[in-house]
Biopython code that builds the backbone (N, CA, C, O; Angstrom):
import numpy as np
from Bio.PDB.StructureBuilder import StructureBuilder

atoms = [
    (1, "UNK", "N", (16.617, -37.331, 4.225)),
    (1, "UNK", "CA", (16.991, -36.098, 4.867)),
    (1, "UNK", "C", (17.914, -35.310, 3.946)),
    (1, "UNK", "O", (18.846, -35.863, 3.362)),
    (2, "UNK", "N", (17.639, -33.989, 3.822)),
    (2, "UNK", "CA", (18.427, -33.153, 2.928)),
    (2, "UNK", "C", (19.730, -32.737, 3.609)),
    (2, "UNK", "O", (19.734, -32.401, 4.793)),
    (3, "UNK", "N", (20.825, -32.759, 2.869)),
    (3, "UNK", "CA", (22.080, -32.261, 3.432)),
    (3, "UNK", "C", (22.006, -30.755, 3.629)),
    (3, "UNK", "O", (21.302, -30.062, 2.896)),
    (4, "UNK", "N", (22.723, -30.255, 4.604)),
    (4, "UNK", "CA", (22.735, -28.817, 4.878)),
    (4, "UNK", "C", (23.559, -28.093, 3.826)),
    (4, "UNK", "O", (24.503, -28.646, 3.262)),
    (5, "UNK", "N", (23.184, -26.851, 3.573)),
    (5, "UNK", "CA", (23.959, -26.020, 2.651)),
    (5, "UNK", "C", (25.146, -25.432, 3.396)),
    (5, "UNK", "O", (25.169, -25.387, 4.626)),
    (6, "UNK", "N", (26.124, -24.984, 2.631)),
    (6, "UNK", "CA", (27.278, -24.364, 3.270)),
    (6, "UNK", "C", (26.904, -22.994, 3.802)),
    (6, "UNK", "O", (25.892, -22.426, 3.392)),
    (7, "UNK", "N", (27.707, -22.456, 4.710)),
    (7, "UNK", "CA", (27.431, -21.154, 5.314)),
    (7, "UNK", "C", (27.449, -20.017, 4.308)),
    (7, "UNK", "O", (26.688, -19.060, 4.453)),
    (8, "UNK", "N", (28.299, -20.097, 3.294)),
    (8, "UNK", "CA", (28.387, -19.027, 2.306)),
    (8, "UNK", "C", (27.181, -19.004, 1.388)),
    (8, "UNK", "O", (26.994, -18.034, 0.653)),
    (9, "UNK", "N", (26.357, -20.043, 1.407)),
    (9, "UNK", "CA", (25.178, -20.155, 0.546)),
    (9, "UNK", "C", (25.569, -20.066, -0.922)),
    (9, "UNK", "O", (24.807, -19.547, -1.738)),
    (10, "UNK", "N", (26.745, -20.565, -1.260)),
    (10, "UNK", "CA", (27.206, -20.510, -2.634)),
    (10, "UNK", "C", (27.299, -21.885, -3.279)),
    (10, "UNK", "O", (27.540, -21.991, -4.481)),
    (11, "UNK", "N", (27.113, -22.924, -2.501)),
    (11, "UNK", "CA", (27.235, -24.241, -3.088)),
    (11, "UNK", "C", (26.157, -25.159, -2.530)),
    (11, "UNK", "O", (25.941, -25.231, -1.320)),
    (12, "UNK", "N", (25.497, -25.847, -3.427)),
    (12, "UNK", "CA", (24.497, -26.825, -3.043)),
    (12, "UNK", "C", (25.225, -28.130, -2.766)),
    (12, "UNK", "O", (25.838, -28.705, -3.666)),
    (13, "UNK", "N", (25.161, -28.597, -1.530)),
    (13, "UNK", "CA", (25.914, -29.780, -1.122)),
    (13, "UNK", "C", (25.397, -31.028, -1.831)),
    (13, "UNK", "O", (26.171, -31.936, -2.134)),
    (14, "UNK", "N", (24.095, -31.075, -2.097)),
    (14, "UNK", "CA", (23.528, -32.273, -2.728)),
    (14, "UNK", "C", (24.102, -32.507, -4.118)),
    (14, "UNK", "O", (24.530, -33.618, -4.432)),
    (15, "UNK", "N", (24.114, -31.483, -4.945)),
    (15, "UNK", "CA", (24.551, -31.663, -6.323)),
    (15, "UNK", "C", (26.032, -31.361, -6.504)),
    (15, "UNK", "O", (26.635, -31.799, -7.483)),
    (16, "UNK", "N", (26.619, -30.628, -5.585)),
    (16, "UNK", "CA", (28.007, -30.257, -5.724)),
    (16, "UNK", "C", (28.228, -29.126, -6.705)),
    (16, "UNK", "O", (29.373, -28.793, -7.013)),
    (17, "UNK", "N", (27.155, -28.528, -7.205)),
    (17, "UNK", "CA", (27.278, -27.426, -8.161)),
    (17, "UNK", "C", (27.025, -26.098, -7.450)),
    (17, "UNK", "O", (26.227, -26.042, -6.514)),
    (18, "UNK", "N", (27.687, -25.043, -7.878)),
    (18, "UNK", "CA", (27.449, -23.734, -7.246)),
    (18, "UNK", "C", (26.058, -23.214, -7.586)),
    (18, "UNK", "O", (25.537, -23.460, -8.674)),
    (19, "UNK", "N", (25.464, -22.491, -6.635)),
    (19, "UNK", "CA", (24.169, -21.882, -6.874)),
    (19, "UNK", "C", (24.339, -20.685, -7.799)),
    (19, "UNK", "O", (25.378, -20.024, -7.803)),
    (20, "UNK", "N", (23.301, -20.420, -8.579)),
    (20, "UNK", "CA", (23.348, -19.274, -9.481)),
    (20, "UNK", "C", (23.346, -17.986, -8.659)),
    (20, "UNK", "O", (22.522, -17.812, -7.762)),
    (21, "UNK", "N", (24.270, -17.096, -8.972)),
    (21, "UNK", "CA", (24.377, -15.840, -8.237)),
    (21, "UNK", "C", (23.265, -14.887, -8.651)),
    (21, "UNK", "O", (22.745, -14.959, -9.765)),
    (22, "UNK", "N", (22.911, -13.991, -7.732)),
    (22, "UNK", "CA", (21.889, -12.990, -7.999)),
    (22, "UNK", "C", (22.441, -11.980, -9.008)),
    (22, "UNK", "O", (23.534, -11.451, -8.807)),
    (23, "UNK", "N", (21.708, -11.703, -10.085)),
    (23, "UNK", "CA", (22.170, -10.709, -11.064)),
    (23, "UNK", "C", (22.246, -9.318, -10.433)),
    (23, "UNK", "O", (21.530, -9.021, -9.476)),
    (24, "UNK", "N", (23.106, -8.484, -10.968)),
    (24, "UNK", "CA", (23.293, -7.136, -10.425)),
    (24, "UNK", "C", (22.028, -6.300, -10.546)),
    (24, "UNK", "O", (21.769, -5.455, -9.688)),
    (25, "UNK", "N", (21.235, -6.515, -11.590)),
    (25, "UNK", "CA", (20.031, -5.715, -11.802)),
    (25, "UNK", "C", (18.758, -6.398, -11.302)),
    (25, "UNK", "O", (17.655, -6.013, -11.691)),
    (26, "UNK", "N", (18.903, -7.400, -10.450)),
    (26, "UNK", "CA", (17.735, -8.165, -9.996)),
    (26, "UNK", "C", (16.694, -7.284, -9.322)),
    (26, "UNK", "O", (15.504, -7.402, -9.611)),
    (27, "UNK", "N", (17.130, -6.399, -8.425)),
    (27, "UNK", "CA", (16.180, -5.565, -7.681)),
    (27, "UNK", "C", (15.319, -4.731, -8.636)),
    (27, "UNK", "O", (14.095, -4.708, -8.512)),
    (28, "UNK", "N", (15.959, -4.053, -9.583)),
    (28, "UNK", "CA", (15.221, -3.213, -10.531)),
    (28, "UNK", "C", (14.277, -4.038, -11.387)),
    (28, "UNK", "O", (13.140, -3.635, -11.633)),
    (29, "UNK", "N", (14.751, -5.206, -11.846)),
    (29, "UNK", "CA", (13.906, -6.047, -12.688)),
    (29, "UNK", "C", (12.719, -6.608, -11.911)),
    (29, "UNK", "O", (11.614, -6.690, -12.448)),
    (30, "UNK", "N", (12.936, -6.997, -10.649)),
    (30, "UNK", "CA", (11.823, -7.531, -9.864)),
    (30, "UNK", "C", (10.802, -6.436, -9.586)),
    (30, "UNK", "O", (9.598, -6.687, -9.636)),
    (31, "UNK", "N", (11.267, -5.226, -9.294)),
    (31, "UNK", "CA", (10.340, -4.117, -9.054)),
    (31, "UNK", "C", (9.522, -3.849, -10.309)),
    (31, "UNK", "O", (8.324, -3.580, -10.223)),
    (32, "UNK", "N", (10.151, -3.919, -11.462)),
    (32, "UNK", "CA", (9.469, -3.628, -12.724)),
    (32, "UNK", "C", (8.577, -4.786, -13.182)),
    (32, "UNK", "O", (7.452, -4.558, -13.626)),
    (33, "UNK", "N", (9.069, -6.025, -13.078)),
    (33, "UNK", "CA", (8.370, -7.178, -13.648)),
    (33, "UNK", "C", (7.616, -8.025, -12.634)),
    (33, "UNK", "O", (6.701, -8.757, -13.011)),
    (34, "UNK", "N", (7.975, -7.943, -11.358)),
    (34, "UNK", "CA", (7.381, -8.835, -10.367)),
    (34, "UNK", "C", (7.883, -10.256, -10.601)),
    (34, "UNK", "O", (9.037, -10.471, -10.972)),
    (35, "UNK", "N", (6.999, -11.215, -10.378)),
    (35, "UNK", "CA", (7.405, -12.620, -10.524)),
    (35, "UNK", "C", (7.626, -13.028, -11.973)),
    (35, "UNK", "O", (8.102, -14.133, -12.233)),
    (36, "UNK", "N", (7.287, -12.152, -12.931)),
    (36, "UNK", "CA", (7.590, -12.448, -14.334)),
    (36, "UNK", "C", (9.094, -12.451, -14.591)),
    (36, "UNK", "O", (9.540, -12.888, -15.652)),
    (37, "UNK", "N", (9.879, -11.968, -13.628)),
    (37, "UNK", "CA", (11.336, -12.012, -13.802)),
    (37, "UNK", "C", (11.841, -13.455, -13.803)),
    (37, "UNK", "O", (12.982, -13.705, -14.191)),
    (38, "UNK", "N", (11.013, -14.401, -13.376)),
    (38, "UNK", "CA", (11.383, -15.819, -13.485)),
    (38, "UNK", "C", (11.643, -16.145, -14.949)),
    (38, "UNK", "O", (12.634, -16.797, -15.277)),
    (39, "UNK", "N", (10.750, -15.689, -15.834)),
    (39, "UNK", "CA", (10.940, -15.909, -17.269)),
    (39, "UNK", "C", (12.058, -15.038, -17.817)),
    (39, "UNK", "O", (12.817, -15.468, -18.685)),
    (40, "UNK", "N", (12.160, -13.820, -17.311)),
    (40, "UNK", "CA", (13.195, -12.893, -17.780)),
    (40, "UNK", "C", (14.589, -13.486, -17.571)),
    (40, "UNK", "O", (15.450, -13.380, -18.445)),
    (41, "UNK", "N", (14.804, -14.101, -16.425)),
    (41, "UNK", "CA", (16.111, -14.686, -16.117)),
    (41, "UNK", "C", (16.198, -16.176, -16.475)),
    (41, "UNK", "O", (17.240, -16.798, -16.265)),
    (42, "UNK", "N", (15.138, -16.740, -17.002)),
    (42, "UNK", "CA", (15.102, -18.167, -17.373)),
    (42, "UNK", "C", (15.551, -19.044, -16.206)),
    (42, "UNK", "O", (16.481, -19.841, -16.329)),
    (43, "UNK", "N", (14.877, -18.880, -15.083)),
    (43, "UNK", "CA", (15.212, -19.645, -13.895)),
    (43, "UNK", "C", (13.924, -20.110, -13.229)),
    (43, "UNK", "O", (12.838, -19.909, -13.772)),
    (44, "UNK", "N", (14.033, -20.722, -12.074)),
    (44, "UNK", "CA", (12.849, -21.204, -11.365)),
    (44, "UNK", "C", (12.423, -20.201, -10.304)),
    (44, "UNK", "O", (13.189, -19.316, -9.924)),
    (45, "UNK", "N", (11.207, -20.351, -9.839)),
    (45, "UNK", "CA", (10.699, -19.452, -8.798)),
    (45, "UNK", "C", (11.462, -19.642, -7.495)),
    (45, "UNK", "O", (11.550, -18.719, -6.685)),
    (46, "UNK", "N", (12.013, -20.830, -7.287)),
    (46, "UNK", "CA", (12.776, -21.072, -6.062)),
    (46, "UNK", "C", (14.060, -20.236, -6.040)),
    (46, "UNK", "O", (14.462, -19.736, -4.989)),
    (47, "UNK", "N", (14.696, -20.090, -7.194)),
    (47, "UNK", "CA", (15.907, -19.285, -7.277)),
    (47, "UNK", "C", (15.554, -17.812, -7.050)),
    (47, "UNK", "O", (16.262, -17.102, -6.336)),
    (48, "UNK", "N", (14.463, -17.362, -7.658)),
    (48, "UNK", "CA", (14.033, -15.970, -7.476)),
    (48, "UNK", "C", (13.674, -15.720, -6.015)),
    (48, "UNK", "O", (13.973, -14.650, -5.484)),
    (49, "UNK", "N", (13.045, -16.679, -5.363)),
    (49, "UNK", "CA", (12.709, -16.537, -3.935)),
    (49, "UNK", "C", (13.986, -16.407, -3.101)),
    (49, "UNK", "O", (14.032, -15.618, -2.157)),
    (50, "UNK", "N", (15.016, -17.174, -3.444)),
    (50, "UNK", "CA", (16.289, -17.074, -2.719)),
    (50, "UNK", "C", (16.923, -15.707, -2.948)),
    (50, "UNK", "O", (17.446, -15.094, -2.017)),
    (51, "UNK", "N", (16.873, -15.231, -4.196)),
    (51, "UNK", "CA", (17.422, -13.912, -4.489)),
    (51, "UNK", "C", (16.671, -12.832, -3.719)),
    (51, "UNK", "O", (17.274, -11.882, -3.221)),
    (52, "UNK", "N", (15.346, -12.983, -3.622)),
    (52, "UNK", "CA", (14.552, -12.018, -2.844)),
    (52, "UNK", "C", (14.988, -11.996, -1.391)),
    (52, "UNK", "O", (15.119, -10.929, -0.791)),
    (53, "UNK", "N", (15.213, -13.169, -0.828)),
    (53, "UNK", "CA", (15.675, -13.241, 0.558)),
    (53, "UNK", "C", (17.043, -12.577, 0.715)),
    (53, "UNK", "O", (17.292, -11.880, 1.698)),
    (54, "UNK", "N", (17.921, -12.797, -0.253)),
    (54, "UNK", "CA", (19.255, -12.189, -0.196)),
    (54, "UNK", "C", (19.175, -10.671, -0.320)),
    (54, "UNK", "O", (19.947, -9.951, 0.313)),
    (55, "UNK", "N", (18.251, -10.192, -1.127)),
    (55, "UNK", "CA", (18.123, -8.757, -1.391)),
    (55, "UNK", "C", (17.378, -8.028, -0.272)),
    (55, "UNK", "O", (17.550, -6.824, -0.086)),
    (56, "UNK", "N", (16.555, -8.762, 0.466)),
    (56, "UNK", "CA", (15.726, -8.140, 1.502)),
    (56, "UNK", "C", (14.286, -8.105, 1.022)),
    (56, "UNK", "O", (13.834, -7.115, 0.446)),
    (57, "UNK", "N", (13.573, -9.191, 1.264)),
    (57, "UNK", "CA", (12.235, -9.385, 0.709)),
    (57, "UNK", "C", (11.278, -8.232, 1.033)),
    (57, "UNK", "O", (10.579, -7.748, 0.143)),
    (58, "UNK", "N", (11.238, -7.793, 2.271)),
    (58, "UNK", "CA", (10.269, -6.766, 2.677)),
    (58, "UNK", "C", (10.513, -5.449, 1.945)),
    (58, "UNK", "O", (9.565, -4.806, 1.494)),
    (59, "UNK", "N", (11.771, -5.048, 1.825)),
    (59, "UNK", "CA", (12.093, -3.787, 1.155)),
    (59, "UNK", "C", (11.765, -3.851, -0.332)),
    (59, "UNK", "O", (11.230, -2.893, -0.889)),
    (60, "UNK", "N", (12.080, -4.971, -0.977)),
    (60, "UNK", "CA", (11.816, -5.112, -2.406)),
    (60, "UNK", "C", (10.306, -5.128, -2.652)),
    (60, "UNK", "O", (9.827, -4.504, -3.599)),
    (61, "UNK", "N", (9.556, -5.838, -1.806)),
    (61, "UNK", "CA", (8.105, -5.878, -1.974)),
    (61, "UNK", "C", (7.485, -4.502, -1.756)),
    (61, "UNK", "O", (6.531, -4.144, -2.447)),
    (62, "UNK", "N", (8.011, -3.723, -0.806)),
    (62, "UNK", "CA", (7.497, -2.366, -0.578)),
    (62, "UNK", "C", (7.766, -1.474, -1.789)),
    (62, "UNK", "O", (6.909, -0.685, -2.187)),
    (63, "UNK", "N", (8.959, -1.601, -2.373)),
    (63, "UNK", "CA", (9.281, -0.813, -3.565)),
    (63, "UNK", "C", (8.443, -1.245, -4.761)),
    (63, "UNK", "O", (8.039, -0.411, -5.570)),
    (64, "UNK", "N", (8.181, -2.543, -4.878)),
    (64, "UNK", "CA", (7.334, -3.053, -5.959)),
    (64, "UNK", "C", (5.917, -2.493, -5.800)),
    (64, "UNK", "O", (5.295, -2.092, -6.784)),
    (65, "UNK", "N", (5.409, -2.463, -4.576)),
    (65, "UNK", "CA", (4.075, -1.929, -4.319)),
    (65, "UNK", "C", (4.010, -0.448, -4.699)),
    (65, "UNK", "O", (3.047, -0.013, -5.331)),
    (66, "UNK", "N", (5.023, 0.322, -4.320)),
    (66, "UNK", "CA", (5.064, 1.746, -4.667)),
    (66, "UNK", "C", (5.128, 1.941, -6.179)),
    (66, "UNK", "O", (4.490, 2.845, -6.720)),
    (67, "UNK", "N", (5.898, 1.092, -6.859)),
    (67, "UNK", "CA", (5.998, 1.172, -8.319)),
    (67, "UNK", "C", (4.648, 0.910, -8.965)),
    (67, "UNK", "O", (4.248, 1.622, -9.886)),
    (68, "UNK", "N", (3.943, -0.112, -8.483)),
    (68, "UNK", "CA", (2.613, -0.436, -9.029)),
    (68, "UNK", "C", (1.616, 0.689, -8.767)),
    (68, "UNK", "O", (0.770, 0.973, -9.615)),
    (69, "UNK", "N", (1.703, 1.331, -7.608)),
    (69, "UNK", "CA", (0.825, 2.458, -7.319)),
    (69, "UNK", "C", (1.125, 3.615, -8.264)),
    (69, "UNK", "O", (0.209, 4.293, -8.729)),
    (70, "UNK", "N", (2.396, 3.842, -8.548)),
    (70, "UNK", "CA", (2.779, 4.885, -9.488)),
    (70, "UNK", "C", (2.239, 4.580, -10.883)),
    (70, "UNK", "O", (1.775, 5.481, -11.582)),
    (71, "UNK", "N", (2.297, 3.322, -11.286)),
    (71, "UNK", "CA", (1.747, 2.938, -12.580)),
    (71, "UNK", "C", (0.248, 3.230, -12.634)),
    (71, "UNK", "O", (-0.267, 3.681, -13.657)),
    (72, "UNK", "N", (-0.449, 2.968, -11.525)),
    (72, "UNK", "CA", (-1.875, 3.257, -11.467)),
    (72, "UNK", "C", (-2.150, 4.743, -11.592)),
    (72, "UNK", "O", (-3.086, 5.147, -12.282)),
    (73, "UNK", "N", (-1.330, 5.572, -10.918)),
    (73, "UNK", "CA", (-1.481, 7.024, -11.035)),
    (73, "UNK", "C", (-1.254, 7.486, -12.472)),
    (73, "UNK", "O", (-2.008, 8.304, -12.999)),
    (74, "UNK", "N", (-0.212, 6.956, -13.095)),
    (74, "UNK", "CA", (0.066, 7.337, -14.483)),
    (74, "UNK", "C", (-1.078, 6.939, -15.396)),
    (74, "UNK", "O", (-1.448, 7.695, -16.294)),
    (75, "UNK", "N", (-1.641, 5.757, -15.176)),
    (75, "UNK", "CA", (-2.763, 5.294, -16.000)),
    (75, "UNK", "C", (-3.972, 6.211, -15.807)),
    (75, "UNK", "O", (-4.616, 6.611, -16.777)),
    (76, "UNK", "N", (-4.279, 6.544, -14.536)),
    (76, "UNK", "CA", (-5.415, 7.431, -14.274)),
    (76, "UNK", "C", (-5.190, 8.806, -14.882)),
    (76, "UNK", "O", (-6.110, 9.396, -15.447)),
    (77, "UNK", "N", (-3.970, 9.318, -14.768)),
    (77, "UNK", "CA", (-3.654, 10.631, -15.331)),
    (77, "UNK", "C", (-3.834, 10.610, -16.845)),
    (77, "UNK", "O", (-4.417, 11.533, -17.413)),
    (78, "UNK", "N", (-3.341, 9.569, -17.495)),
    (78, "UNK", "CA", (-3.478, 9.448, -18.943)),
    (78, "UNK", "C", (-4.944, 9.368, -19.337)),
    (78, "UNK", "O", (-5.359, 9.982, -20.320)),
    (79, "UNK", "N", (-5.731, 8.612, -18.574)),
    (79, "UNK", "CA", (-7.155, 8.485, -18.858)),
    (79, "UNK", "C", (-7.855, 9.834, -18.712)),
    (79, "UNK", "O", (-8.701, 10.191, -19.533)),
    (80, "UNK", "N", (-7.502, 10.581, -17.669)),
    (80, "UNK", "CA", (-8.116, 11.898, -17.453)),
    (80, "UNK", "C", (-7.761, 12.848, -18.593)),
    (80, "UNK", "O", (-8.624, 13.553, -19.116)),
    (81, "UNK", "N", (-6.493, 12.859, -18.969)),
    (81, "UNK", "CA", (-6.050, 13.755, -20.036)),
    (81, "UNK", "C", (-6.715, 13.375, -21.352)),
    (81, "UNK", "O", (-7.136, 14.256, -22.102)),
    (82, "UNK", "N", (-6.817, 12.088, -21.647)),
    (82, "UNK", "CA", (-7.442, 11.657, -22.897)),
    (82, "UNK", "C", (-8.924, 11.982, -22.926)),
    (82, "UNK", "O", (-9.466, 12.297, -23.986)),
    (83, "UNK", "N", (-9.588, 11.911, -21.783)),
    (83, "UNK", "CA", (-11.028, 12.137, -21.727)),
    (83, "UNK", "C", (-11.388, 13.612, -21.579)),
    (83, "UNK", "O", (-12.524, 13.994, -21.858)),
    (84, "UNK", "N", (-10.451, 14.444, -21.150)),
    (84, "UNK", "CA", (-10.711, 15.859, -20.916)),
    (84, "UNK", "C", (-10.539, 16.633, -22.207)),
    (84, "UNK", "O", (-9.563, 16.439, -22.933)),
    (85, "UNK", "N", (-11.493, 17.514, -22.493)),
    (85, "UNK", "CA", (-11.318, 18.352, -23.685)),
    (85, "UNK", "C", (-10.068, 19.222, -23.549)),
    (85, "UNK", "O", (-9.528, 19.377, -22.454)),
    (86, "UNK", "N", (-9.628, 19.770, -24.636)),
    (86, "UNK", "CA", (-8.391, 20.537, -24.628)),
    (86, "UNK", "C", (-8.512, 21.850, -23.869)),
    (86, "UNK", "O", (-7.591, 22.667, -23.902)),
    (87, "UNK", "N", (-9.634, 22.066, -23.186)),
    (87, "UNK", "CA", (-9.844, 23.270, -22.397)),
    (87, "UNK", "C", (-9.040, 23.214, -21.092)),
    (87, "UNK", "O", (-8.843, 24.240, -20.442)),
    (88, "UNK", "N", (-8.581, 22.028, -20.713)),
    (88, "UNK", "CA", (-7.845, 21.869, -19.463)),
    (88, "UNK", "C", (-6.659, 22.829, -19.424)),
    (88, "UNK", "O", (-5.897, 22.933, -20.385)),
    (89, "UNK", "N", (-6.519, 23.512, -18.322)),
    (89, "UNK", "CA", (-5.442, 24.497, -18.195)),
    (89, "UNK", "C", (-4.091, 23.803, -18.248)),
    (89, "UNK", "O", (-3.902, 22.744, -17.650)),
    (90, "UNK", "N", (-3.162, 24.402, -18.962)),
    (90, "UNK", "CA", (-1.831, 23.836, -19.103)),
    (90, "UNK", "C", (-1.140, 23.776, -17.750)),
    (90, "UNK", "O", (-0.412, 22.825, -17.469)),
    (91, "UNK", "N", (-1.361, 24.791, -16.900)),
    (91, "UNK", "CA", (-0.708, 24.798, -15.597)),
    (91, "UNK", "C", (-1.164, 23.621, -14.745)),
    (91, "UNK", "O", (-0.358, 23.061, -14.002)),
    (92, "UNK", "N", (-2.437, 23.231, -14.832)),
    (92, "UNK", "CA", (-2.926, 22.076, -14.074)),
    (92, "UNK", "C", (-2.268, 20.797, -14.567)),
    (92, "UNK", "O", (-1.873, 19.950, -13.765)),
    (93, "UNK", "N", (-2.151, 20.655, -15.866)),
    (93, "UNK", "CA", (-1.515, 19.466, -16.432)),
    (93, "UNK", "C", (-0.049, 19.393, -16.017)),
    (93, "UNK", "O", (0.458, 18.316, -15.705)),
    (94, "UNK", "N", (0.628, 20.535, -16.013)),
    (94, "UNK", "CA", (2.032, 20.552, -15.599)),
    (94, "UNK", "C", (2.174, 20.201, -14.125)),
    (94, "UNK", "O", (3.095, 19.480, -13.740)),
    (95, "UNK", "N", (1.255, 20.714, -13.293)),
    (95, "UNK", "CA", (1.308, 20.424, -11.858)),
    (95, "UNK", "C", (1.124, 18.940, -11.603)),
    (95, "UNK", "O", (1.836, 18.357, -10.785)),
    (96, "UNK", "N", (0.179, 18.326, -12.290)),
    (96, "UNK", "CA", (-0.051, 16.884, -12.126)),
    (96, "UNK", "C", (1.157, 16.108, -12.633)),
    (96, "UNK", "O", (1.569, 15.128, -12.012)),
    (97, "UNK", "N", (1.722, 16.531, -13.741)),
    (97, "UNK", "CA", (2.916, 15.876, -14.285)),
    (97, "UNK", "C", (4.098, 15.953, -13.328)),
    (97, "UNK", "O", (4.832, 14.979, -13.165)),
    (98, "UNK", "N", (4.287, 17.126, -12.685)),
    (98, "UNK", "CA", (5.367, 17.276, -11.709)),
    (98, "UNK", "C", (5.147, 16.377, -10.503)),
    (98, "UNK", "O", (6.096, 15.805, -9.966)),
    (99, "UNK", "N", (3.884, 16.250, -10.073)),
    (99, "UNK", "CA", (3.570, 15.379, -8.941)),
    (99, "UNK", "C", (3.953, 13.940, -9.242)),
    (99, "UNK", "O", (4.573, 13.274, -8.413)),
    (100, "UNK", "N", (3.590, 13.459, -10.421)),
    (100, "UNK", "CA", (3.927, 12.087, -10.805)),
    (100, "UNK", "C", (5.442, 11.925, -10.921)),
    (100, "UNK", "O", (5.983, 10.898, -10.511)),
    (101, "UNK", "N", (6.129, 12.918, -11.471)),
    (101, "UNK", "CA", (7.591, 12.846, -11.595)),
    (101, "UNK", "C", (8.247, 12.818, -10.222)),
    (101, "UNK", "O", (9.220, 12.093, -10.014)),
    (102, "UNK", "N", (7.719, 13.607, -9.275)),
    (102, "UNK", "CA", (8.280, 13.623, -7.924)),
    (102, "UNK", "C", (8.119, 12.276, -7.246)),
    (102, "UNK", "O", (9.039, 11.807, -6.576)),
    (103, "UNK", "N", (6.962, 11.646, -7.409)),
    (103, "UNK", "CA", (6.737, 10.330, -6.811)),
    (103, "UNK", "C", (7.685, 9.315, -7.431)),
    (103, "UNK", "O", (8.253, 8.488, -6.719)),
    (104, "UNK", "N", (7.862, 9.366, -8.745)),
    (104, "UNK", "CA", (8.784, 8.458, -9.423)),
    (104, "UNK", "C", (10.215, 8.648, -8.967)),
    (104, "UNK", "O", (10.954, 7.672, -8.829)),
    (105, "UNK", "N", (10.623, 9.892, -8.730)),
    (105, "UNK", "CA", (11.973, 10.172, -8.249)),
    (105, "UNK", "C", (12.172, 9.601, -6.853)),
    (105, "UNK", "O", (13.234, 9.064, -6.538)),
    (106, "UNK", "N", (11.144, 9.723, -6.017)),
    (106, "UNK", "CA", (11.221, 9.187, -4.650)),
    (106, "UNK", "C", (11.414, 7.679, -4.690)),
    (106, "UNK", "O", (12.224, 7.138, -3.938)),
    (107, "UNK", "N", (10.681, 6.997, -5.557)),
    (107, "UNK", "CA", (10.802, 5.542, -5.670)),
    (107, "UNK", "C", (12.197, 5.181, -6.178)),
    (107, "UNK", "O", (12.816, 4.237, -5.688)),
    (108, "UNK", "N", (12.688, 5.936, -7.162)),
    (108, "UNK", "CA", (14.017, 5.672, -7.706)),
    (108, "UNK", "C", (15.104, 5.842, -6.662)),
    (108, "UNK", "O", (16.089, 5.104, -6.674)),
    (109, "UNK", "N", (14.946, 6.798, -5.760)),
    (109, "UNK", "CA", (15.931, 7.001, -4.715)),
    (109, "UNK", "C", (15.948, 5.843, -3.733)),
    (109, "UNK", "O", (17.003, 5.489, -3.207)),
    (110, "UNK", "N", (14.780, 5.247, -3.481)),
    (110, "UNK", "CA", (14.733, 4.117, -2.547)),
    (110, "UNK", "C", (15.381, 2.885, -3.151)),
    (110, "UNK", "O", (15.955, 2.077, -2.422)),
    (111, "UNK", "N", (15.304, 2.719, -4.467)),
    (111, "UNK", "CA", (15.874, 1.520, -5.070)),
    (111, "UNK", "C", (17.375, 1.637, -5.259)),
    (111, "UNK", "O", (18.056, 0.630, -5.454)),
    (112, "UNK", "N", (17.895, 2.845, -5.203)),
    (112, "UNK", "CA", (19.336, 3.022, -5.434)),
    (112, "UNK", "C", (20.144, 2.598, -4.235)),
    (112, "UNK", "O", (21.372, 2.680, -4.257)),
]
sb = StructureBuilder()
sb.init_structure("model")
sb.init_model(0)
sb.init_chain("A")
sb.init_seg("    ")
for serial, (resi, resn, name, xyz) in enumerate(atoms, 1):
    if name == "N":
        sb.init_residue(resn, " ", resi, " ")
    sb.init_atom(name, np.array(xyz, "f"), 0.0, 1.0, " ", f" {name:<3s}", serial, name[0])
structure = sb.get_structure()
């Protein structure tokens, strides 16, 4: 039977060693890297799962999903621009660029 953890969730009773604290930039790194942040922080997936729970798993996953959707939009926009002859109107390109920037700003506001 496993011993219970303390209420502060700062010390593992079994080993007597303090748990690794969540880094200050964890939310931003998880949104950007996803589960690859396990390697970024040189830790285990169990520690990252605990940090996710501390940070608010549902909110972080929603922001990660929005970030990935934005990446898809940027990729599609780049593909369209690369494939379109230079006849494309500059105003259309600027409008699409502003749309992508606005979506990125919205995501940034949610993570702050």
